[in-house]
N, C-alpha and C positions, 0 to 999 in steps of 0.2 A: 361563513361560520363564525360564531362569536368567540373572540379572543379570550374572554373571561372563562370560557369553558375549560381551558387547559391549565388548571391550577390546583391539581391534587397530586400529592406525592404517591398515593396509592394507585391512582390512575396511571401515572408515569411508569410505575413498576409493571403494571399489567400491559401497558403499551409496549414497553421494552420486551416483555415476555412474548407478546405476539410477534414483534419484529424478529426476535430470535427464532421463533417457530417458522416464520416465513423465510428468513434470510440465512440462517446457519447452514442448512443443506445447500441452498443456492450459492452461498459464498464459498463453501468447501468445493462444490462442483466447479464454480467459476475459476477458483484458484488452480485447481488441478488442470482444467482445460487450458488456461492461459500459460501454465508452466510447460505443457506438453504440446500445445497447438502447432508451434512451428515445426516440430519434428513429426507430428502425427497426422496433420491435416492432409498431407499428400497421400499417405497410406490409406486414410479414411476415404478420400475421394476415389482412389484406385479401387478400393474394396466396393465402394458404391457403384463404380462403373462395372466391376466384375459381377456384382449382384444384378445390375440391370441387364448385363449381357446373359447371365444365367436365366433371368426371366424371359429374355428373348428366346434362348435355347428351349426352355420349358414350353413356351407358347407355341413355337414352330414345331417342336417335337409332338406337342399335343395335337396340332393340326394334321401332321403327317400320320399320327396314330389314328386320328379321326378318319382320314382318307382310307387307311388300311381297314379300319372297322367297317367303313361304307362298302369296301370291296367284299368283305366277309358277308355283310348283310345282303349284298347283291347276289352273291353266290347262293345264299340260302332263301332268297326271295322267290316264291313260286310263280310270281308274275314275270320273272326274268329268266326262266329256264329256256334252253334252246327251242323247245317245242312251243312255249307260249310266245316267245318273241317272233318266231317265224310264222306262227299261225296268223292268217289274214284277219281273223276276227279279233284276236287278242293283242295284235301288234300295237294298236293305239294305247291300250292300257299300259303296256310295257314302256312305251316312250314316255308316258306321263309319270310312271314310277321313276324312271331315270331323271326326269326333271325335278322330282321331289328330292331325290338324293343330291342333285346338284345344289338345290336351294339350302341344303343342310350345312354347306361349307361356304364361308365368305370369301375364300381365296381362289375358288375354282372359276376358270374362264369357260371351261367346257368339260363334260364327262362322256366317255365313249365306252361301249361294251362290245367286245369282239369274241366270236366263237371260232376256235381254231379250224383252219381249212376252209373257212367261209370267204366269199369274195365281197361281202358287204360288212359294214360296221354300223352300230346303232348309237345314237346320241340323244340328248334331251330335245333335239330339234327334229329327229326323225331318222330314217334309214338312208345311208349314203354308200355309194360304191367306193372301195379303197382307192382306186385310181383317181376318182374325182376328188375325194377328200384330201389326199396328200399330194395330188398333182395340181389341183386348182384352188381348193378352199384353203388349205394350210400348206404353205411351201416352206419347209425348213431348209436353211442354208447348209448346215453341217450334218443333217440326218436325212439321208436320201429315202426315197419311197421304198426301195428294195430293202434297206436296213430296217425300216419301220415294220414292213410286213414280216420280215424274218424275226424281229424281236417279239412281235405279237404272237407268232406261232411257236417260237422255240424257247422263249425266256422262262426259266424255272424260279427265279428269285426277283423280288421287287428291285427296280432301278429308278434313279432320278437322273435325268439328263440336264446338264447345265443350261442356264437361260441363254437363249439365242434369239436373234431377230427373225421373225416369221412374217412372210407376206401372206395376206389373206385376200380372198376374192373381192373384198370391199376396198382394196387398194390401201389398206391401213396396215402399217407395220407395228407389230407387237413384240415385246420381249417376253417369251414364254418359257416356262419350265415344264418338262414332260415327266410325269410319274407313272410308271408302268407296273401294275400289280397283277400277277397270275392268279386265276381263280380256278378252283377254290384255294385260298391261301393255305400254306403249310401242308400241302399234299404233294405226293411224288408225281402225280399225273394230272396236271391242270388241263382243263378243257377249254379255257378261254382266258381273256385278259381284260382288265379295266384300265383304260388310259385316261389320266387326268392331265389337263392342260391348265397351268397356273400362271397368272400374270405376275411377272417379276415385281412390278410396282406395288402389288398388293402384299407380297411377301416382305419387301423392304418397308412398306408402309407400316406393317406390324412392328418392325424393328424401330422405326422412327417414333411410333406412338409410345414405346416403352423407354427409349433413350431420351425422349423429351427434347431438350435444347442442345443435343449433341451436334457439334459441327466438325465433321471430319469424314473419314471413309469407313464403311462397314462392309464386311464380307461374310459369305457362308461358303466354306470349302467342304467338298465331300471327302470320303475316306482316302481317295487317291490324290487329293490335293487340287482337284479341279474347282474352279469358281462356279458355284451353283447360282449365286445371286450377289449383287453388289449395289452399293448406294454411295454416291459422292455428294458431300456438302463441302465445298471448297475445292482446293487444288487436288486433282486425282494423283494417284501413285502410279509410276510406270509399271508396265506389265512384268518386266524382268525382276522387279523388286517385290511383287506380290507373292512370288513363290516362297520368299523368305517367311512371309506371314503364315503360309500354309504349314510350314514346318515347325512353328513355335509350339512350345508346351503351354499348358494351362497356367495362367497367372498374369502378372504385369511385367512389361518389358519397356526398355528405353532404346529406341532405334533411330538411325538417321535414314529417313526415307525422302527421296526426291530432294536431297541436300538440306533437309529441314529436320530438326529434332522432333521426334514424335513419342508420345506415350501410348503404348500399345497394350491392349488387354485381350486375352484369348481364353476361351473355354471350350471344352470338348464334350460332345454328347455321347453318352453310353448307349443310347437307343439306336443310333444309326452310324456312329463314328464321325459325324460331321464336326467341323471346327468353326466356331463363331469368333470373329475378330473385329475389334474397333481400333482405329488408329487416329489419334487426336494430336494436332500440333501442340507442343509443350507450352507455347506462350498462352494458348487458350486454356490449357490445363491450369497454369498458375493463376490466370485470371479468375477461374472458378474458385480457386482457393481464397483469393482476395474477397470475392463476393460472399462466399460462405462465412468468412470471418466477419465481414461487415454485417451480415444478417444476424450472426450470433450476438454481436455487440448491441445491435438494435433490439433484438429480442430480450437480451439481458436487461437493457434499460427499461423496456416495457414491463418486464416482470417486476423489477425493482419498484417502479412507479405503482404498479398494481398492488404490490405487497404493502407499500406505505399507506396507500389509500385504504386497503382492507384492514390494516392494523388500527388506523385512526377510526375507521367506521365501527369496528367491533368494540374498541375500548370506549368510544363515545356512547354507545348504546348500553353498555353494561356497568359502568362505574361512575362514581360521583364527580362533580365539577372540581377543577383544580385551581380555583381562584387564589387561595393562599400561597400555593406553590409558585405561581407566576409572579405574584407581587413580591414574594420573598426573593425570587431570582432577579427581578428588576431592581430591587432596593440594594441587593448585595453584590451584583455584578456590574461593574462600571463599564466593561467593554461593550462595544456595539455588536449587534448580531453579525455573524460572518456573512460575506457577500452572497454566497450561494443560498442563504436561508432568508433573504430579505423579501422574497416574493410570497407572502402569505403562508409560509411554512412555519407556523407558530410552534408546533410540536417539536420540530427539529431545533428551533431557536432555544426553547426551554431545555431540551436535552443537552445542547451545546453549553448553555450557560451553567446548568447544574453540574455538568461534567467539569467545567472549568473551576467552579467553586469548590466542589467536593474532592477533586483529585489534583488540584494545583500543585500540591507538594509532590505527587507522584510524577506529574508531567515534567516539572522543573526540579527533579530530584536533587541535583547538586545544590541549587539555591535553597530549596526547602530543608535539606539536611543541614546546611550551614546555619540557616535561621533557627532550626530546632536546637542545634548545639549551642548557639548563642543564648537561647532561652534557658537551656539547662545551666549555663554559666551565670546567668543573671538571677534566676529564681530557684535553681536546684531541681533535682529530679524527684518529684513527689510521686508517691505510689498511687497514681490515678490510672484508670483503664485507658484513657486517651494517651497519656504519656507512655505507658507500656506498649500500646499498639504502635505508636510512632517509633519507639526504639526498636521494636521488632521489625517494622517496615524498613528502617534504615540500617538494620544489622548492627545496632549499638548494644553492647553488652557491658553492664556495670554490676557484675556479680561479686567481685572481690573488693579489695581495697583500691583506692584510686587517688590520684593527685593531679594537679594541673601545672603545666609548664607554659609560661609566657615567653615567646620567642621574638626577638628583634633581630632583623637582618641588616647588616652593614656591608659595604663593599670595601675591598682592599684599595688602598690609595693608588690611583692611576689606572685602575682596571675598570672596564665597562662590561656589563653583563646584559645580554639580550633578554627581552621580556619572555621569550619562549623558554629559555633556560630557567629563569626564575619561576615561571608558571609550572614547568615540569617538576621542579623541586617541591613547590607547594602541593601539586597533585600527588606526589609520592608520600607526602605527610598527611594527606586527607584521611587515609586509613592504612595503617601499617601494623605488622605483628612481628614479635620477636619470640619464637617458640622456646628459645633457650632460657628466656626469663619469664615465660608464661604470661605475657602481657600483650595487650592490644592498645594501639594509639589512634585516637580520632582527632584529626586536625580541624581547626576552625579558623577561617580567614576573617581577621578583624578589620573594621573600617579604617583603623589607623594604618598609615603607610608602612609597608614592610613589617607588619606585626602579625603573629599567629598565636593561637592558644591551642595547646595540645592536652587533650584529656587522656590520661594514661590509666588503664584498668589493669591491675595486677591480680591474677588468680592465685589462690593459696598454693604454695609449693611445699607440700608436707615432707618431701624427700630432702629438701635443702635446709641446712641449719643457718643459712645466711639471714641476718636481720633485714627487715624491710628497707631501712635506710641504705644499706649496702646495695640492694637491688635498684633502688631509685637512682643512686649514683651511676651504676652500670648502664641503666636504661638511658639516662641523660647523656652519658658519654657516647653511647651507640647512636643516639639521635644527632648529636653534634657531628660525628663522623659522616652520617648519612647526608646532612645538609652540606658539609664541605665537599664531599665527593660528587654530589649531583649539581652543585651550583657554584662552588668556589667563593661562597659568601662567608662573612664572619657572623656566626650566630651567638647572640647573648641570651642567656637563660635566666628566668626567674622562676623558682620552683617552690610550690606550696607545701604545706604539711600533708601527710597521708590521712585519708578518712575512709571509713568503711561504709558510711551511709551516703547514698547518692544525693540526699537532700542537702548535703554540705558542699555540693559542687560550687554554689555561688560564693561561699566563703573561701573555698580553695582558690577560685579565680581571683578574688580580691587580694588574697595573700600573694599569688604569683605575680600580679601586676605591681604590687608594692615592692616585691623583691626585685622585679625587673628595673624599677626606677633607680636602683643602686648602680645601674650601668653608668650613670653620670659620674659616680665616684670611683667605681671599680674598673671602668674602661670597657672598650668594645671586646667582645668575645668572653666576657666574664660569666660565671655561673654563681648565682646567689640563691641560697636557701632561706626561705622565710623564717625557718626555725632559728637560724643564726641571728636574725634581726630581733627576734622576740626573746632572746635569752636575757634574763634580768642582770643588771649591773650591781655593783657593790654599794651604790648610793642609797640614800634613804628612799622611802617609798615615793613613787610618783606614778603617774598614769602608765600602765603597761604599753610598751612601745608598739607591740603587735596590734593592740586594739586601736591606737591612734593611727597607725598606718592603714589599717582596714577601713577606719572611718573616713579618712581623707580619700582613699581610692573609691569607696562606695559612693561618696558625694560626687566625685569627679565623673564616675560612670553612670550616675543616675539610678543607682540600685538602692531604693529606700528600704527594702527588707533588711539588707545587711547593715545599712547605716543605723537604723533604729535598733537592731540587735546589738551593735557595737556600743551605742549610747547606754543601752540597758546594762551591758556587760561592764562598762567603765564605772557606772554609778553603783553597781552591785559590789565591785571591788573596793570602791571608796567607802561604802558603808561598813565594810568588814574591817576597816582600819580605824584605830583610835587616833584621829588627827586633830590637831589644834585648829581653831577657827581660822586664824590667818592662813595656814597652809591649805586648809580646805577651800578657802576662797580663791587662793592662787591656782589651785587645781581646776576649780570651776571656771575661772576666767581663762585659763589656758585652753580648756575645751571650747569655751565660747569664742575665743579669739581664733582658734583653728577653723571653726565653722564660719565665722564672719569673713575670714580670709577666702574660704572657698566660695562664699556668696559674692564677695567683691570681685573675684576672678570671673564670675558669670555675669557681672554687671547688675547685681541685685542690690541697688543702693537703699532700698526701703528698710533693710535690716540695719544699716548704719544709723538711720534716723530713729530706729527703735531701740538703740543701745540703752538709754535710760530705763526703759521698761524691762529689758532683758536682764539688766544688772540689779534690779530691785527685788530679786527673789528672796524669800525668807526661809524656804525649806528646799532640800535637795529634790523632793518629789515635784515641786513647782518648776524648778529649773529643768529637771529631766523631761517633764511634759512639754515645756516650751521648746527645748532643744529637739525633741522628737518631731514636733510640729514643724519647726524650722528645717530639720533634715528632710522631711517629706517635700516641702516646698522647694528646697534647693535641688533635690533629686529630680523633681518634676521639671524645673527650669533647665537643668542640665540635659535631660532627655530631649526637651524641646529644642535646645540649642544644637544638640547633635543632629536631630532630624532636620532642623532648619539649615544647618551647614551642608547636610547631604543634598537637600533640595536646591540650595543655592549653587552647589557645585554642579549638579545636573543641569540647572538652568544655564549656567555658564557654558557647559559643554554643548548643550543644544544650540545656544547662540553661536558658539564657535563653529559648529557644523553648518548652521544656516548661512554663515558668512563665508565659509571656505569649501562648500560642497563642489565648487567648480575646479578645485585642485585635484588632479587625478592621483596625486600621492596620498590623499586623505584616506586613512584606514583606521580600523579599530585599534590595532596595536600602536600606531603612531599617536593617536589621541590619548590612549591609556598612559603611554610614556610621558606625554606632555603634562598630564595632570597627576602623575605619580600615583596611579592606582592600578590594580591588577586588571588584566584583560577580561577575565571572567566576571569580576565584580562590575566593571563598566558595562559589559554586555547585558547582564541581568538588570541592572538599575536603569539602563537606557531603554530597554524594552518596557519596564514597568512605567517609566515616565512618558514615553511616546506611543506605546502600543505597537511599535514596530521594531524589528531588529535594526542594528546599526546599518547594515548594507541595504535593507529594504527602505529605510528612511532616506538615505542618500539617493537611491534610485528614484524614489518618489519626487524628491526636490528637483533632480535633474530632469525628470520626465515633465514636470510642470513648466520648467523653464524652457525646455525644447518646444513644448506646445505653444507657450507664449510667443517665442520668437518666430515659430512657423506662421502664426496668425498675424503678427504685427510687423514682420520684416520680410524682405525678399532675398535675404542672404542664402547662399548655397547651404544645403543640408549638412554637408561635411563640416563646414566652418561652424555651424551652430552646435553640432555634436561635440566638436573639439573644445569649443568655448565653455561648455558646461562640465568639462572634465572627463569626457568619455573618449578613450583612444581607439577602441575596437569598433569602427563604424558598422561593419556588417552585423556584428553581434547585437549592437544597439538596435538596429533596424528590425532584427528578428524578435527581440524582446518587445519592442514598440508594437509590432504587428500582433504579437500574442496577446498584449494587454488591450489594445484598442480595436483590433480586427482590421486595421489598415496599415500600410507602410506610411512613413512620414510624408512622402510625396503625395500619396493618395489622400491622406488626412488634410494636407494643406489645400489641395484642389477642392475637396468636398466642402470644407468650411468656407473657402473663398466663394464657391458657387452659392452656398446658403446665404452668405453675407450680401452677395449681389442681388439675390432674389428678395431679400428683406429690404434692401435700399430701393429696389424697383417698386 
């Protein structure tokens, strides 16, 4: 099938619809069965055995009813009246009629017709004297000739005698059941009897044909508890214990028979009062459960495969090619196809890649949420459908006024804090609410070590007369207490001004980071409000301090939107003042010097060489334009440096893991502590970098090294496993076999044999 065919978004939608049509009912059913299989499979098989035994009962009852009906038909048959049977001319026709009745039932060995008071009996073979028939032809061990003759002449109701061994004149022993029916049936004064002889093996054969692969003991008991017929497959049950089976009620039972646990099923017939019983060893019973479960899983796999093929076939016939969709997926998804989809399952590959591309934020919600909040801090929350959808998806609400708190965490002197405690504290600040202040807090983990940004949304409190500044101070104090209680760390806060428009979040973030830098002068644990920094002094006009602080921070964080806005704000303020030319030039050179210093910190020496051109401006508009261009380039370089630093750190961490994966103490927490970054940040970035989680990457390295040493050395397996940093040898062997299909020892022998064959 052409790979280029699977490249249409519309086709993918319909393929997914077909898959839902096929798989949703199947998946719901499979889920329900797997949840209840362990508890219900036993009862289901017991019910199945009960149903089969009921079928046996119905079948045998039907045969017995058929024999009774034959007796009725014989009683009404004009060819089989006493006169017709005894008449010399019509005797042969009567015998032939009996033979036809015998042929109507598959379980009959012979059929006899007897008229009371007579000394002869008629069968499908002819006329026979009673003494000859039951003295020589059929000799019953427990049913004497006298009792037979008495039952033939005196019995008023049908009876069935238990199967017993019968000697015949052909010296062949048969196990026969005798069914004696007075005729005419249901009359008070019968004039004769029909005697049916049934081979026990034919009766039990009917049971076997219905019970199929049953291996155990099966019985038919009459209403008095006598065994009419039995069949043994496997070890038989002692006679003294079979009486217990005859007394069982209908249903499933668990008994100890012959010192072995058995699962017993019994049903009773309302037709003749017989009890049908099967006794199966419990180990065979549970074996059937296992086979049924295996069959179900196999059938489920077959149905899944058939559904996938049907979905692909139907979509391929009805909808357009999906070339653009496949190319889009290949260009935008860098990850390789999953291992299970590499064998020509292009549709599943496309679905997996598109799912990864379109729902990456949903799958990695903490990382995506953190990235989204960072974007809000950098660019602001613009009223775009995509931004609103993402905020709704992550549960972010920015409906009232809001401000940003930049948090720096420091340790008390002499105190060490575990990464778990620190991580739990950060997690508690990820999303918090204070109903008493009607506010929500959304935490953002910053790339800087031990720094957070908190977006605080305050809903309007109409009942409170407290000004917003007072609520901000109370919220800040509440957050400070929360950090101290959960981590025993020293929090330093930088707090921005409050804004009502979410589009000002980026400016609020720059203000908060500017205020946080005052920790250098105010000390650890300080709280600095940007409003305090931006209050004008009593000096003559100069550039507003808040604008310069925002400009420096925006350049430092690579936020060109805020940087350009601050330059425009500064020059707008300058134009509003009636300044002398010397003072104006000093102000302009101060702005230029600030930006050159930021460029020099980033190693952008080209601006130093361009100072003559930058200082030769003639109008404020020219300088403003030059500084805006310069700010954009500085922000771009700053962003590149930050990204490069992150990649460099990750490269260093990967090298560290590659060199130290044989150390069994190596862990995600220990590595995060070594490089002074959070565990969650390292986990996310490491997977982005390598395509594998931290633990999976270490396992793969150790696995490759074990395989290398297995094939190139003769060292004992345990020594090799310990050398690569794995302590639990049995667990490693299990994982090795799960991944390769062989134990390490088998793997070594197999590849050693292959190597020998190649050399030969």
